C-alpha positions in Angstrom: -3.8 8.2 6.3 -3.1 8.8 2.5 -1.2 12.0 3.4 0.8 10.1 6.0 1.7 7.4 3.4 2.7 10.1 0.9 4.9 11.7 3.6 6.7 8.4 4.1 7.0 7.7 0.4 8.6 11.2 -0.1 10.9 10.9 2.9 11.6 7.1 3.0 15.3 7.2 2.6 15.8 9.8 5.3 13.4 8.0 7.7 15.1 4.7 7.0 18.5 6.1 7.8 17.3 7.8 11.0 15.7 4.7 12.4 17.4 1.6 11.0 20.2 1.5 13.7 18.1 2.6 16.7 18.7 0.2 19.6 15.4 -1.2 20.7 16.8 -4.2 22.6 15.2 -3.3 25.9 11.8 -3.5 24.3 12.7 -6.7 22.3 13.6 -8.6 25.4 10.3 -8.0 27.1 8.3 -8.9 24.0 10.3 -12.0 22.9 10.4 -13.4 26.4 6.6 -14.1 26.0 6.9 -15.9 22.7 7.8 -19.6 21.9 11.2 -20.0 20.4 11.0 -19.8 16.6 7.4 -18.5 16.8 5.6 -16.5 14.2 5.7 -12.7 14.4 3.8 -10.1 12.4 5.8 -6.8 12.2 2.9 -4.5 11.6 4.0 -1.2 10.0 7.6 -2.4 9.8 9.1 0.9 8.6 12.9 0.4 8.0 12.7 -3.3 8.7 15.0 -2.9 11.7 12.9 -4.9 14.1 12.0 -7.6 11.5 15.7 -8.2 10.9 16.4 -8.6 14.6 13.6 -11.1 15.0 14.7 -13.1 12.0 18.2 -13.2 13.4 16.8 -14.5 16.7 15.3 -17.4 14.8 11.7 -16.2 14.5 9.5 -16.5 11.5 8.5 -13.0 10.4 5.8 -11.6 8.2 6.2 -7.9 7.7 4.1 -5.1 6.1 4.1 -1.4 5.7 1.6 1.0 4.1 4.4 2.8 2.3 5.5 1.0 -0.9 8.8 2.8 -0.8 9.5 1.8 2.8 8.3 -1.7 2.0 10.9 -1.9 -0.8 13.7 -0.6 1.4 12.9 -2.9 4.3 12.6 -5.9 2.0 16.1 -5.3 0.8 17.3 -5.1 4.4 15.6 -8.3 5.7 16.0 -10.4 2.5 12.4 -11.3 2.1 9.2 -9.8 0.7 7.4 -7.0 2.7 3.7 -6.6 1.9 2.2 -3.2 1.1 -0.8 -3.2 3.4 -2.7 -0.9 5.7 -3.9 -1.9 9.2 -7.5 -1.4 8.0 -7.0 -4.2 5.4 -5.6 -6.9 7.7 -7.3 -10.2 7.3 -5.3 -12.8 9.3 -6.9 -15.4 11.5 -5.0 -16.9 14.5 -1.7 -17.0 12.7 0.8 -15.2 14.9 2.4 -15.9 18.3 3.2 -12.2 18.5 2.5 -8.9 16.8 4.9 -6.0 16.9 3.4 -2.6 16.2 6.2 -0.2 17.0 5.4 3.4 16.3 2.9 2.4 13.6 -0.5 2.1 15.1 -0.1 5.8 16.1 -1.1 6.7 12.5 -4.5 5.1 12.8 -7.3 7.6 13.6 -9.3 6.9 16.8 -12.5 6.4 14.8 -10.8 3.4 13.2 -8.8 2.1 16.1 -11.5 -0.2 17.5 -11.8 -2.1 14.2 -8.0 -2.2 13.7 -7.4 -3.6 17.2 -10.1 -6.2 16.5 -8.3 -7.2 13.3 -4.9 -7.4 15.1 -6.5 -9.6 17.9 -8.0 -12.0 15.3 -4.6 -12.3 13.7 -3.1 -13.6 17.1 -3.2 -17.2 18.1 -4.9 -17.7 21.5 -2.5 -16.5 24.2 -0.6 -14.5 21.5 1.0 -11.2 22.5 0.6 -7.8 21.0 3.2 -5.0 21.5 2.3 -1.4 20.5 3.9 2.0 21.1 2.4 5.5 20.8 3.7 9.0 21.3 2.7 9.8 24.9 -0.1 12.2 25.1 -3.8 12.4 24.5 -5.3 13.5 21.2 -5.0 13.3 17.5 -4.2 15.4 14.5 -1.7 16.3 11.8 1.8 17.3 12.7 4.6 18.0 10.2 2.8 16.3 7.3 1.7 13.1 9.2 -1.4 12.1 11.2 -0.7 11.1 14.8 -3.0 9.5 17.4 -1.4 9.9 20.8 -2.3 7.9 23.9 -1.5 8.1 27.6 -2.2 5.4 30.2 -5.8 6.5 30.8 -6.9 7.0 27.2 -5.4 3.7 26.2 -7.1 1.9 29.1 -10.4 3.3 27.8 -9.7 1.9 24.3 -8.7 -1.5 25.8 -12.0 -1.6 27.9 -13.8 -2.1 24.5 -11.7 -5.3 23.9 -12.4 -7.9 26.6 -10.5 -10.4 24.5 -7.3 -8.6 25.2 -5.6 -8.5 28.6 -3.1 -5.7 29.4 0.1 -7.3 30.6 2.1 -4.2 31.2 2.5 -0.6 30.1 5.4 1.7 30.5 6.7 5.1 29.4 10.0 5.4 27.7 12.2 8.1 26.2 12.9 8.2 22.5 16.0 6.1 21.7 17.2 8.6 19.1 19.6 11.1 20.7 18.2 14.1 18.9 14.7 13.2 20.2 15.5 12.3 23.8 12.8 14.8 25.0 10.0 12.7 23.4 8.1 10.2 25.5 6.5 7.0 24.3 3.7 4.9 25.8 4.5 1.2 25.3 1.8 -1.4 25.9 2.0 -5.2 26.0 -1.3 -7.2 25.7 -2.3 -10.9 25.4 -5.2 -12.5 23.5 -7.1 -14.3 26.2 -8.9 -16.9 24.1 
């Protein structure tokens, strides 16, 4: 994870510019339709801050964090509020959020730590709260181009979810990367609800 954070620190401006204007509206609609108006959202691994800005503009109360201090600073400027420098493994919220948005961020958590991280995210949700996450579509983990990735497909994610009876899978779908230069890349999107 430290190497991945170092990658984002070193490439923050380039990453910011390549992601800040990507149109994620099709995914926003599905997620936000399950939340109360003006509800509380945790943008977990917020990157450029693109999604936080959209949620704020829709009237939601957003708490955002990223593991990269440089990205946290860039996203804070974009959204006009502080962005915490935090890792998934250090989350310590209890029943605070109506929704958690983990877009292309959980994919940097090793499988050996994913059970604990998913438990932390679940605890952060209010009962009936909703968690969205996206992963590169595949099955396996390892370093690619200076970053660590943990890929899931429908079957491997279902195995992970079977260890979390407190979470109910609402839907999963495969999408194409929204960046034109990466249109060949596939993503697994999952939407879950905290049962109690």
